[in-house]
Structure formats: C-alpha cells, structure tokens
DRENNU-516774 format. One record per residue: residue in three letters; x, y, z of N, C-alpha, C in turn; residue number from 1. Coordinates in Angstrom, 3 decimals, m for minus. Layout:
N
{resn=ALA n_c1=X n_c2=Y n_c3=Z ca_c1=X ca_c2=Y ca_c3=Z c_c1=X c_c2=Y c_c3=Z resi=NUM}
...
//
This chain:
110
{resn=MET n_c1=0.831 n_c2=m1.162 n_c3=0.000 ca_c1=0.000 ca_c2=0.000 ca_c3=0.000 c_c1=0.881 c_c2=1.233 c_c3=0.000 resi=1}
{resn=GLY n_c1=0.481 n_c2=2.206 n_c3=m0.694 ca_c1=1.294 ca_c2=3.408 ca_c3=m0.757 c_c1=2.646 c_c2=3.112 c_c3=m1.350 resi=2}
{resn=ALA n_c1=3.699 n_c2=3.344 n_c3=m0.582 ca_c1=5.074 ca_c2=3.155 ca_c3=m1.064 c_c1=5.395 c_c2=1.709 c_c3=m1.383 resi=3}
{resn=THR n_c1=4.645 n_c2=0.754 n_c3=m0.853 ca_c1=4.941 ca_c2=m0.657 ca_c3=m1.085 c_c1=3.953 c_c2=m1.325 c_c3=m2.038 resi=4}
{resn=GLU n_c1=3.124 n_c2=m0.551 n_c3=m2.677 ca_c1=2.048 ca_c2=m1.121 ca_c3=m3.488 c_c1=2.538 c_c2=m2.145 c_c3=m4.510 resi=5}
{resn=GLY n_c1=3.648 n_c2=m1.917 n_c3=m5.164 ca_c1=4.123 ca_c2=m2.845 ca_c3=m6.185 c_c1=5.054 c_c2=m3.922 c_c3=m5.693 resi=6}
{resn=ALA n_c1=5.373 n_c2=m3.936 n_c3=m4.409 ca_c1=6.388 ca_c2=m4.857 ca_c3=m3.895 c_c1=6.010 c_c2=m6.325 c_c3=m4.062 resi=7}
{resn=PHE n_c1=4.740 n_c2=m6.660 n_c3=m4.001 ca_c1=4.346 ca_c2=m8.059 ca_c3=m4.127 c_c1=3.882 c_c2=m8.421 c_c3=m5.527 resi=8}
{resn=GLY n_c1=4.108 n_c2=m7.556 n_c3=m6.487 ca_c1=3.784 ca_c2=m7.861 ca_c3=m7.866 c_c1=2.409 c_c2=m7.364 c_c3=m8.275 resi=9}
{resn=THR n_c1=2.200 n_c2=m7.323 n_c3=m9.577 ca_c1=0.974 ca_c2=m6.776 ca_c3=m10.145 c_c1=m0.266 c_c2=m7.562 c_c3=m9.741 resi=10}
{resn=PHE n_c1=m0.204 n_c2=m8.883 n_c3=m9.869 ca_c1=m1.362 ca_c2=m9.723 ca_c3=m9.569 c_c1=m1.760 c_c2=m9.617 c_c3=m8.103 resi=11}
{resn=THR n_c1=m0.790 n_c2=m9.841 n_c3=m7.212 ca_c1=m1.080 ca_c2=m9.809 ca_c3=m5.783 c_c1=m1.514 c_c2=m8.411 c_c3=m5.360 resi=12}
{resn=GLY n_c1=m0.867 n_c2=m7.376 n_c3=m5.911 ca_c1=m1.251 ca_c2=m6.002 ca_c3=m5.597 c_c1=m2.683 c_c2=m5.707 c_c3=m5.986 resi=13}
{resn=ALA n_c1=m3.080 n_c2=m6.143 n_c3=m7.178 ca_c1=m4.457 ca_c2=m5.919 ca_c3=m7.640 c_c1=m5.449 c_c2=m6.684 c_c3=m6.761 resi=14}
{resn=LEU n_c1=m5.086 n_c2=m7.900 n_c3=m6.390 ca_c1=m5.953 ca_c2=m8.708 ca_c3=m5.536 c_c1=m6.120 c_c2=m8.053 c_c3=m4.165 resi=15}
{resn=LEU n_c1=m5.015 n_c2=m7.620 n_c3=m3.566 ca_c1=m5.091 ca_c2=m6.969 ca_c3=m2.258 c_c1=m5.904 c_c2=m5.680 c_c3=m2.317 resi=16}
{resn=LYS n_c1=m5.703 n_c2=m4.918 n_c3=m3.384 ca_c1=m6.438 ca_c2=m3.662 ca_c3=m3.513 c_c1=m7.938 c_c2=m3.928 c_c3=m3.592 resi=17}
{resn=ARG n_c1=m8.312 n_c2=m5.003 n_c3=m4.246 ca_c1=m9.735 ca_c2=m5.358 ca_c3=m4.356 c_c1=m10.290 c_c2=m5.845 c_c3=m3.015 resi=18}
{resn=VAL n_c1=m9.554 n_c2=m6.738 n_c3=m2.362 ca_c1=m10.003 ca_c2=m7.308 ca_c3=m1.092 c_c1=m10.031 c_c2=m6.249 c_c3=0.008 resi=19}
{resn=LEU n_c1=m9.030 n_c2=m5.374 n_c3=0.011 ca_c1=m8.906 ca_c2=m4.359 ca_c3=1.064 c_c1=m9.383 c_c2=m2.985 c_c3=0.618 resi=20}
{resn=ARG n_c1=m10.277 n_c2=m2.940 n_c3=m0.343 ca_c1=m10.664 ca_c2=m1.669 ca_c3=m0.954 c_c1=m11.104 c_c2=m0.612 c_c3=0.056 resi=21}
{resn=HIS n_c1=m11.770 n_c2=m1.013 n_c3=1.132 ca_c1=m12.249 ca_c2=m0.039 ca_c3=2.120 c_c1=m11.133 c_c2=0.436 c_c3=3.047 resi=22}
{resn=GLU n_c1=m10.123 n_c2=m0.392 n_c3=3.236 ca_c1=m9.024 ca_c2=m0.062 ca_c3=4.136 c_c1=m7.817 c_c2=0.526 c_c3=3.420 resi=23}
{resn=TRP n_c1=m7.775 n_c2=0.434 n_c3=2.098 ca_c1=m6.587 ca_c2=0.781 ca_c3=1.311 c_c1=m6.057 c_c2=2.186 c_c3=1.616 resi=24}
{resn=ASP n_c1=m6.906 n_c2=3.193 n_c3=1.517 ca_c1=m6.465 ca_c2=4.570 ca_c3=1.750 c_c1=m6.012 c_c2=4.781 c_c3=3.192 resi=25}
{resn=ALA n_c1=m6.729 n_c2=4.191 n_c3=4.146 ca_c1=m6.355 ca_c2=4.338 ca_c3=5.556 c_c1=m4.991 c_c2=3.711 c_c3=5.824 resi=26}
{resn=LYS n_c1=m4.705 n_c2=2.583 n_c3=5.202 ca_c1=m3.408 ca_c2=1.933 ca_c3=5.394 c_c1=m2.283 c_c2=2.778 c_c3=4.797 resi=27}
{resn=GLU n_c1=m2.542 n_c2=3.405 n_c3=3.671 ca_c1=m1.542 ca_c2=4.278 ca_c3=3.064 c_c1=m1.243 c_c2=5.470 c_c3=3.980 resi=28}
{resn=VAL n_c1=m2.279 n_c2=6.074 n_c3=4.519 ca_c1=m2.109 ca_c2=7.219 ca_c3=5.417 c_c1=m1.382 c_c2=6.795 c_c3=6.693 resi=29}
{resn=SER n_c1=m1.744 n_c2=5.659 n_c3=7.253 ca_c1=m1.103 ca_c2=5.210 ca_c3=8.489 c_c1=0.375 c_c2=4.894 c_c3=8.250 resi=30}
{resn=GLY n_c1=0.701 n_c2=4.290 n_c3=7.127 ca_c1=2.099 ca_c2=4.014 ca_c3=6.808 c_c1=2.909 c_c2=5.289 c_c3=6.664 resi=31}
{resn=ARG n_c1=2.339 n_c2=6.256 n_c3=5.995 ca_c1=3.001 ca_c2=7.557 ca_c3=5.820 c_c1=3.227 c_c2=8.231 c_c3=7.178 resi=32}
{resn=THR n_c1=2.245 n_c2=8.111 n_c3=8.067 ca_c1=2.343 ca_c2=8.701 ca_c3=9.405 c_c1=3.446 c_c2=8.027 c_c3=10.224 resi=33}
{resn=VAL n_c1=3.522 n_c2=6.707 n_c3=10.154 ca_c1=4.563 ca_c2=5.964 ca_c3=10.881 c_c1=5.949 c_c2=6.380 c_c3=10.386 resi=34}
{resn=ARG n_c1=6.131 n_c2=6.437 n_c3=9.076 ca_c1=7.442 ca_c2=6.814 ca_c3=8.516 c_c1=7.790 c_c2=8.255 c_c3=8.868 resi=35}
{resn=ALA n_c1=6.825 n_c2=9.155 n_c3=8.823 ca_c1=7.076 ca_c2=10.561 ca_c3=9.148 c_c1=7.514 c_c2=10.728 c_c3=10.599 resi=36}
{resn=ALA n_c1=7.084 n_c2=9.822 n_c3=11.464 ca_c1=7.465 ca_c2=9.870 ca_c3=12.876 c_c1=8.786 c_c2=9.152 c_c3=13.130 resi=37}
{resn=GLY n_c1=9.438 n_c2=8.674 n_c3=12.054 ca_c1=10.718 ca_c2=7.981 ca_c3=12.205 c_c1=10.588 c_c2=6.489 c_c3=12.371 resi=38}
{resn=GLY n_c1=9.392 n_c2=5.967 n_c3=12.232 ca_c1=9.163 ca_c2=4.542 ca_c3=12.424 c_c1=9.405 c_c2=3.715 c_c3=11.175 resi=39}
{resn=THR n_c1=9.276 n_c2=2.425 n_c3=11.344 ca_c1=9.461 ca_c2=1.446 ca_c3=10.278 c_c1=8.155 c_c2=0.712 c_c3=10.065 resi=40}
{resn=THR n_c1=7.712 n_c2=0.610 n_c3=8.816 ca_c1=6.561 ca_c2=m0.247 ca_c3=8.543 c_c1=7.092 c_c2=m1.621 c_c3=8.156 resi=41}
{resn=VAL n_c1=6.430 n_c2=m2.647 n_c3=8.645 ca_c1=6.826 ca_c2=m4.029 ca_c3=8.360 c_c1=5.673 c_c2=m4.692 c_c3=7.625 resi=42}
{resn=HIS n_c1=5.931 n_c2=m5.095 n_c3=6.401 ca_c1=4.930 ca_c2=m5.774 ca_c3=5.588 c_c1=5.303 c_c2=m7.244 c_c3=5.494 resi=43}
{resn=ALA n_c1=4.304 n_c2=m8.077 n_c3=5.369 ca_c1=4.548 ca_c2=m9.517 ca_c3=5.279 c_c1=3.480 c_c2=m10.142 c_c3=4.406 resi=44}
{resn=GLY n_c1=3.828 n_c2=m11.301 n_c3=3.883 ca_c1=2.858 ca_c2=m12.080 ca_c3=3.125 c_c1=1.865 c_c2=m12.710 c_c3=4.091 resi=45}
{resn=PRO n_c1=1.121 n_c2=m13.693 n_c3=3.632 ca_c1=0.135 ca_c2=m14.345 ca_c3=4.501 c_c1=0.783 c_c2=m14.856 c_c3=5.791 resi=46}
{resn=LEU n_c1=0.138 n_c2=m14.560 n_c3=6.924 ca_c1=0.684 ca_c2=m14.974 ca_c3=8.216 c_c1=0.314 c_c2=m16.415 c_c3=8.520 resi=47}
{resn=THR n_c1=1.253 n_c2=m17.110 n_c3=9.195 ca_c1=1.025 ca_c2=m18.498 ca_c3=9.596 c_c1=1.294 c_c2=m18.641 c_c3=11.090 resi=48}
{resn=ASP n_c1=0.910 n_c2=m19.770 n_c3=11.637 ca_c1=1.213 ca_c2=m20.101 ca_c3=13.033 c_c1=2.396 c_c2=m21.050 c_c3=13.129 resi=49}
{resn=LYS n_c1=3.092 n_c2=m21.286 n_c3=12.031 ca_c1=4.252 ca_c2=m22.172 ca_c3=12.005 c_c1=5.419 c_c2=m21.543 c_c3=12.752 resi=50}
{resn=SER n_c1=6.344 n_c2=m22.396 n_c3=13.200 ca_c1=7.568 ca_c2=m21.900 ca_c3=13.834 c_c1=8.447 c_c2=m21.270 c_c3=12.764 resi=51}
{resn=PRO n_c1=9.087 n_c2=m20.150 n_c3=13.098 ca_c1=9.968 ca_c2=m19.496 ca_c3=12.116 c_c1=11.147 c_c2=m20.387 c_c3=11.747 resi=52}
{resn=GLN n_c1=11.525 n_c2=m20.386 n_c3=10.488 ca_c1=12.731 ca_c2=m21.063 ca_c3=10.024 c_c1=13.847 c_c2=m20.025 c_c3=10.045 resi=53}
{resn=GLY n_c1=14.836 n_c2=m20.206 n_c3=10.890 ca_c1=15.882 ca_c2=m19.200 ca_c3=11.012 c_c1=15.340 c_c2=m17.987 c_c3=11.759 resi=54}
{resn=ASN n_c1=16.100 n_c2=m16.915 n_c3=11.747 ca_c1=15.714 ca_c2=m15.710 ca_c3=12.473 c_c1=14.837 c_c2=m14.777 c_c3=11.661 resi=55}
{resn=GLY n_c1=14.814 n_c2=m14.936 n_c3=10.363 ca_c1=14.103 ca_c2=m14.008 ca_c3=9.511 c_c1=14.890 c_c2=m12.717 c_c3=9.388 resi=56}
{resn=ARG n_c1=14.436 n_c2=m11.861 n_c3=8.491 ca_c1=15.120 ca_c2=m10.584 ca_c3=8.290 c_c1=14.164 c_c2=m9.602 c_c3=7.652 resi=57}
{resn=LEU n_c1=14.479 n_c2=m8.333 n_c3=7.806 ca_c1=13.751 ca_c2=m7.272 ca_c3=7.133 c_c1=14.610 c_c2=m6.784 c_c3=5.980 resi=58}
{resn=ILE n_c1=13.957 n_c2=m6.456 n_c3=4.873 ca_c1=14.651 ca_c2=m5.829 ca_c3=3.754 c_c1=13.819 c_c2=m4.637 c_c3=3.295 resi=59}
{resn=HIS n_c1=14.480 n_c2=m3.677 n_c3=2.685 ca_c1=13.752 ca_c2=m2.551 ca_c3=2.095 c_c1=12.843 c_c2=m3.089 c_c3=0.999 resi=60}
{resn=THR n_c1=11.668 n_c2=m2.527 n_c3=0.863 ca_c1=10.730 ca_c2=m3.016 ca_c3=m0.151 c_c1=11.314 c_c2=m2.929 c_c3=m1.554 resi=61}
{resn=GLY n_c1=12.157 n_c2=m1.950 n_c3=m1.815 ca_c1=12.769 ca_c2=m1.821 ca_c3=m3.132 c_c1=13.736 c_c2=m2.935 c_c3=m3.463 resi=62}
{resn=ASP n_c1=14.186 n_c2=m3.679 n_c3=m2.453 ca_c1=15.121 ca_c2=m4.782 ca_c3=m2.663 c_c1=14.419 c_c2=m6.125 c_c3=m2.835 resi=63}
{resn=PHE n_c1=13.102 n_c2=m6.118 n_c3=m2.750 ca_c1=12.333 ca_c2=m7.358 ca_c3=m2.873 c_c1=11.945 c_c2=m7.587 c_c3=m4.321 resi=64}
{resn=ARG n_c1=12.180 n_c2=m8.781 n_c3=m4.806 ca_c1=11.756 ca_c2=m9.145 ca_c3=m6.162 c_c1=10.348 c_c2=m9.714 c_c3=m6.087 resi=65}
{resn=PRO n_c1=9.395 n_c2=m9.032 n_c3=m6.719 ca_c1=8.000 ca_c2=m9.490 ca_c3=m6.646 c_c1=7.831 c_c2=m10.920 c_c3=m7.124 resi=66}
{resn=ARG n_c1=6.890 n_c2=m11.609 n_c3=m6.506 ca_c1=6.542 ca_c2=m12.985 ca_c3=m6.853 c_c1=5.048 c_c2=m13.055 c_c3=m7.097 resi=67}
{resn=LEU n_c1=4.628 n_c2=m14.039 n_c3=m7.834 ca_c1=3.201 ca_c2=m14.219 ca_c3=m8.081 c_c1=2.459 c_c2=m14.430 c_c3=m6.764 resi=68}
{resn=VAL n_c1=3.027 n_c2=m15.267 n_c3=m5.902 ca_c1=2.445 ca_c2=m15.527 ca_c3=m4.590 c_c1=3.460 c_c2=m15.058 c_c3=m3.551 resi=69}
{resn=PRO n_c1=3.057 n_c2=m14.159 n_c3=m2.656 ca_c1=4.009 ca_c2=m13.661 ca_c3=m1.661 c_c1=4.425 c_c2=m14.754 c_c3=m0.683 resi=70}
{resn=PRO n_c1=5.641 n_c2=m14.674 n_c3=m0.145 ca_c1=6.084 ca_c2=m15.670 ca_c3=0.829 c_c1=5.302 c_c2=m15.546 c_c3=2.125 resi=71}
{resn=THR n_c1=5.059 n_c2=m16.680 n_c3=2.764 ca_c1=4.354 ca_c2=m16.660 ca_c3=4.043 c_c1=5.292 c_c2=m16.183 c_c3=5.147 resi=72}
{resn=ALA n_c1=4.709 n_c2=m15.782 n_c3=6.266 ca_c1=5.493 ca_c2=m15.281 ca_c3=7.390 c_c1=4.885 c_c2=m15.769 c_c3=8.699 resi=73}
{resn=PRO n_c1=5.691 n_c2=m16.376 n_c3=9.563 ca_c1=5.178 ca_c2=m16.828 ca_c3=10.854 c_c1=4.944 c_c2=m15.650 c_c3=11.800 resi=74}
{resn=ARG n_c1=3.801 n_c2=m15.658 n_c3=12.453 ca_c1=3.448 ca_c2=m14.561 ca_c3=13.360 c_c1=4.526 c_c2=m14.315 c_c3=14.420 resi=75}
{resn=ALA n_c1=5.028 n_c2=m15.397 n_c3=15.032 ca_c1=6.040 ca_c2=m15.254 ca_c3=16.084 c_c1=7.316 c_c2=m14.624 c_c3=15.523 resi=76}
{resn=GLY n_c1=7.670 n_c2=m14.971 n_c3=14.310 ca_c1=8.854 ca_c2=m14.399 ca_c3=13.684 c_c1=8.675 c_c2=m12.924 c_c3=13.382 resi=77}
{resn=ILE n_c1=7.490 n_c2=m12.547 n_c3=12.916 ca_c1=7.189 ca_c2=m11.139 ca_c3=12.645 c_c1=7.298 c_c2=m10.343 c_c3=13.939 resi=78}
{resn=ALA n_c1=6.735 n_c2=m10.874 n_c3=15.003 ca_c1=6.793 ca_c2=m10.182 ca_c3=16.296 c_c1=8.238 c_c2=m9.967 c_c3=16.724 resi=79}
{resn=ARG n_c1=9.072 n_c2=m10.996 n_c3=16.579 ca_c1=10.490 ca_c2=m10.872 ca_c3=16.948 c_c1=11.201 c_c2=m9.795 c_c3=16.140 resi=80}
{resn=LEU n_c1=10.948 n_c2=m9.783 n_c3=14.820 ca_c1=11.573 ca_c2=m8.776 ca_c3=13.957 c_c1=11.127 c_c2=m7.365 c_c3=14.326 resi=81}
{resn=MET n_c1=9.848 n_c2=m7.212 n_c3=14.644 ca_c1=9.335 ca_c2=m5.888 ca_c3=14.991 c_c1=9.920 c_c2=m5.390 c_c3=16.312 resi=82}
{resn=VAL n_c1=10.025 n_c2=m6.272 n_c3=17.295 ca_c1=10.618 ca_c2=m5.881 ca_c3=18.575 c_c1=12.088 c_c2=m5.514 c_c3=18.379 resi=83}
{resn=ALA n_c1=12.822 n_c2=m6.323 n_c3=17.624 ca_c1=14.237 ca_c2=m6.031 ca_c3=17.376 c_c1=14.405 c_c2=m4.689 c_c3=16.660 resi=84}
{resn=GLU n_c1=13.546 n_c2=m4.395 n_c3=15.704 ca_c1=13.615 ca_c2=m3.117 ca_c3=14.984 c_c1=13.255 c_c2=m1.955 c_c3=15.903 resi=85}
{resn=ALA n_c1=12.303 n_c2=m2.153 n_c3=16.799 ca_c1=11.930 ca_c2=m1.098 ca_c3=17.747 c_c1=13.062 c_c2=m0.819 c_c3=18.732 resi=86}
{resn=GLU n_c1=13.790 n_c2=m1.866 n_c3=19.125 ca_c1=14.896 ca_c2=m1.694 ca_c3=20.072 c_c1=16.122 c_c2=m1.055 c_c3=19.430 resi=87}
{resn=THR n_c1=16.431 n_c2=m1.454 n_c3=18.211 ca_c1=17.572 ca_c2=m0.906 ca_c3=17.474 c_c1=17.144 c_c2=m0.724 c_c3=16.029 resi=88}
{resn=ALA n_c1=16.811 n_c2=0.493 n_c3=15.675 ca_c1=16.296 ca_c2=0.765 ca_c3=14.328 c_c1=17.395 c_c2=0.674 c_c3=13.275 resi=89}
{resn=HIS n_c1=17.149 n_c2=m0.156 n_c3=12.285 ca_c1=18.029 ca_c2=m0.266 ca_c3=11.112 c_c1=17.334 c_c2=0.275 c_c3=9.869 resi=90}
{resn=PHE n_c1=16.018 n_c2=0.439 n_c3=9.965 ca_c1=15.214 ca_c2=0.849 ca_c3=8.813 c_c1=14.303 c_c2=2.033 c_c3=9.148 resi=91}
{resn=ALA n_c1=14.787 n_c2=2.955 n_c3=9.979 ca_c1=13.961 ca_c2=4.111 ca_c3=10.366 c_c1=13.479 c_c2=4.849 c_c3=9.126 resi=92}
{resn=ASP n_c1=12.262 n_c2=5.342 n_c3=9.189 ca_c1=11.631 ca_c2=6.088 ca_c3=8.089 c_c1=11.476 c_c2=5.247 c_c3=6.823 resi=93}
{resn=SER n_c1=11.341 n_c2=3.933 n_c3=6.964 ca_c1=11.332 ca_c2=3.049 ca_c3=5.798 c_c1=10.170 c_c2=2.065 c_c3=5.811 resi=94}
{resn=ASP n_c1=9.904 n_c2=1.559 n_c3=4.619 ca_c1=8.981 ca_c2=0.437 ca_c3=4.438 c_c1=9.824 c_c2=m0.812 c_c3=4.262 resi=95}
{resn=THR n_c1=9.484 n_c2=m1.868 n_c3=4.975 ca_c1=10.235 ca_c2=m3.111 ca_c3=4.870 c_c1=9.301 c_c2=m4.285 c_c3=4.593 resi=96}
{resn=ILE n_c1=9.919 n_c2=m5.374 n_c3=4.196 ca_c1=9.216 ca_c2=m6.645 ca_c3=4.024 c_c1=9.956 c_c2=m7.668 c_c3=4.864 resi=97}
{resn=ALA n_c1=9.223 n_c2=m8.467 n_c3=5.611 ca_c1=9.801 ca_c2=m9.505 ca_c3=6.449 c_c1=9.917 c_c2=m10.797 c_c3=5.637 resi=98}
{resn=LEU n_c1=11.093 n_c2=m11.396 n_c3=5.692 ca_c1=11.343 ca_c2=m12.643 ca_c3=4.977 c_c1=11.895 c_c2=m13.698 c_c3=5.925 resi=99}
{resn=PHE n_c1=11.523 n_c2=m14.941 n_c3=5.676 ca_c1=11.977 ca_c2=m16.071 ca_c3=6.471 c_c1=12.476 c_c2=m17.159 c_c3=5.535 resi=100}
{resn=GLU n_c1=13.307 n_c2=m18.044 n_c3=6.056 ca_c1=13.955 ca_c2=m19.086 ca_c3=5.257 c_c1=13.002 c_c2=m19.819 c_c3=4.319 resi=101}
{resn=SER n_c1=11.828 n_c2=m20.169 n_c3=4.796 ca_c1=10.914 ca_c2=m20.963 ca_c3=3.987 c_c1=10.343 c_c2=m20.202 c_c3=2.815 resi=102}
{resn=GLY n_c1=10.473 n_c2=m18.864 n_c3=2.792 ca_c1=9.888 ca_c2=m18.106 ca_c3=1.699 c_c1=10.770 c_c2=m16.965 c_c3=1.236 resi=103}
{resn=VAL n_c1=12.085 n_c2=m17.124 n_c3=1.354 ca_c1=12.980 ca_c2=m16.020 ca_c3=1.015 c_c1=13.091 c_c2=m15.843 c_c3=m0.476 resi=104}
{resn=SER n_c1=12.924 n_c2=m14.639 n_c3=m0.909 ca_c1=13.200 ca_c2=m14.234 ca_c3=m2.287 c_c1=14.302 c_c2=m13.209 c_c3=m2.194 resi=105}
{resn=ARG n_c1=15.483 n_c2=m13.556 n_c3=m2.606 ca_c1=16.650 ca_c2=m12.692 ca_c3=m2.424 c_c1=16.513 c_c2=m11.400 c_c3=m3.197 resi=106}
{resn=GLY n_c1=16.787 n_c2=m10.315 n_c3=m2.507 ca_c1=16.775 ca_c2=m8.994 ca_c3=m3.157 c_c1=18.187 c_c2=m8.566 c_c3=m3.467 resi=107}
{resn=SER n_c1=18.327 n_c2=m7.483 n_c3=m4.182 ca_c1=19.642 ca_c2=m7.017 ca_c3=m4.584 c_c1=20.416 c_c2=m6.379 c_c3=m3.437 resi=108}
{resn=GLY n_c1=19.738 n_c2=m5.919 n_c3=m2.400 ca_c1=20.448 ca_c2=m5.223 ca_c3=m1.352 c_c1=20.294 c_c2=m5.863 c_c3=0.009 resi=109}
{resn=GLY n_c1=19.673 n_c2=m7.039 n_c3=0.117 ca_c1=19.321 ca_c2=m7.551 ca_c3=1.400 c_c1=20.172 c_c2=m8.566 c_c3=1.952 resi=110}
//
C-alpha cells in the first residue's frame, strides 16, 4: 500500500487492492504517518502459526523481487523482527518486508 504497493507484484497487488478496498487509503495514510514519525513499517505475506525457520530478516521493499504468490510469514517471527527493529532501528523512516527461510526471495540489497 502506498510506497509498497508494487512490492508483491501486479497480480497480488491488484488482488489486495480489491479485497482491502475499504481499508486501502487508511493503510496508506497510516504508513506515511509511521514513517514521518521515524518509524518502520513491516509488511509480510500471509501470516502463519508455524515456527519461524531461522531468524528471519527485514529488507527494504525496493530490494524485494515481486513474486506471483508472496512468501508466508510466521506470526512469532514477525513479532520478533518488529521488537528487534523497535529496540535498534536499522530501517527508520522506511517500508520493509519480512522474509523467512521458507519463503525467502533474495533482493539485490538484502
């Protein structure tokens, strides 16, 4: 949404925009507000209850290569990444995507 709209590819982006049509603008505004305050937005593919494979990592959305189907992300792993980013910011004022071993798509800068 907003700055990350194309990160998951054309098909997935169009699908999300349709499914989230009522929330789309609000999510864009909230993301912009978080970044303006120096925060980091963390985006993820479909969430799972599976145990994280490895520690996971955040990458800038521009470093993510879009896929037809976005990689899944374990809820516990997302929580860990968000807490670590809140404690020591590496992506302040940025949009990120959370990646885990089971669904990693290597980016050019990550």
